N, C-alpha and C positions, 0 to 999 in steps of 0.2 A: 370322257368326251369323243377321242376317238372314233368307238367303237360305239357312241350314239349317228354323229355323221355320216358311219361307214351306210349305219343302219336309216337314217333318213336318202341317202342316195343307191337304197337298193342293196345293197349287200348285206353279209350275213358273216359276222366276224366272231369266232370261236378266242377266248380268251389263254394264257399261262402265266402262271404268276411268279417264274426263274425259268431262267437258260433251259437248263434240265428237259424240265415240263412242255419246252418249244420243242425240243425235240421231240419227245411222247406224243403231244399231240399233234405234231407232221406226221408223225407214222403211222398215227390210226384218226384220223380226219381229211388227211388229203390233201387239205385246201387249195385253192387256184392259187392262193399268190402268201404270201407270209412275209406283212411286220412287225422289222423284227428291232424289239426297242437291243441299245448295244451297255445297255446297263442294268441288264439286269444281271439278280444273283443267284446265289449257287452256284451256274454257267454263265460268264457272259454271251451278248447280243453274237460277239466277233467268235467261242470257238461253237460259241451252238447253231448259228449261221454253217461251219467249218464242219462238224457234224451232217448234217441237212445235207450238206451238198455234197457228203461223200457216201451218205448210204443208196442204194439204186434205189429202193423207192420212194424218196424225196429228190432226189438230185435235180430231176429237172422243174421242181415249184420255183415261181420266180422267187426272190429275197426284195424288201429297201429296209433298205437303213432309216433305224431313225434315230436321232443321234443330236446331242448339246457336242459335240463334239464336232469343232468345225473348221480347223485347220488343214488342209493339203496331205499332210501322211494321212488325220486321222480317214480323210473319204479314202485312199491309194490301203490303208490299212481293210476300212471296209470291204470296197472291193479285190483284196486277199481275199479275204475270209471268205469272198466268193456270194456277194453282193449284189445282184443285177441293176440297183441304181440305189439314191444315195440322196438322202433328205433330212435337212437340219431342226432342232430347235428355236425358237419354236415354233410348231408345223403350221405352215400356207394350207389350207386342207384347197382349195381348187389347184394348188397346184401336186400337190401330194397323187390329187383323184385324177389330173392328166397323166400321172408316173403307172397309178393303179393302171386306169382304160388301155394303156399303151401296152406296160406288159401281159394284161389279160388277154391282147389279141393274138388271134393265131404267129406265127412265129414266122410267116411266108410274107402277113401281110407291114411286120416291123423290117423286112429284110430292107 
């Protein structure tokens, strides 16, 4: 559903079925932004984000955590893994879209 909503909003999405594949896709596709489901199989979203943020070729890519984990500790864990923002499920698409637009602005405009 998020993929369809992103397409309607004018974005192109590349999907990964698990965290390990998300790291590979990030390296290959070099997306402008990553929406990371934290509950992915094989490699969870925390580990995938940490890996993406450690790799020189992908560390610049902003990551928004998408998660049903809504406690303060969960939010802190997402940021500790390297996420640039956080959105709880169920996703409120207008709010998510606002976060996407903000993170896609040049860094100078966000400061």
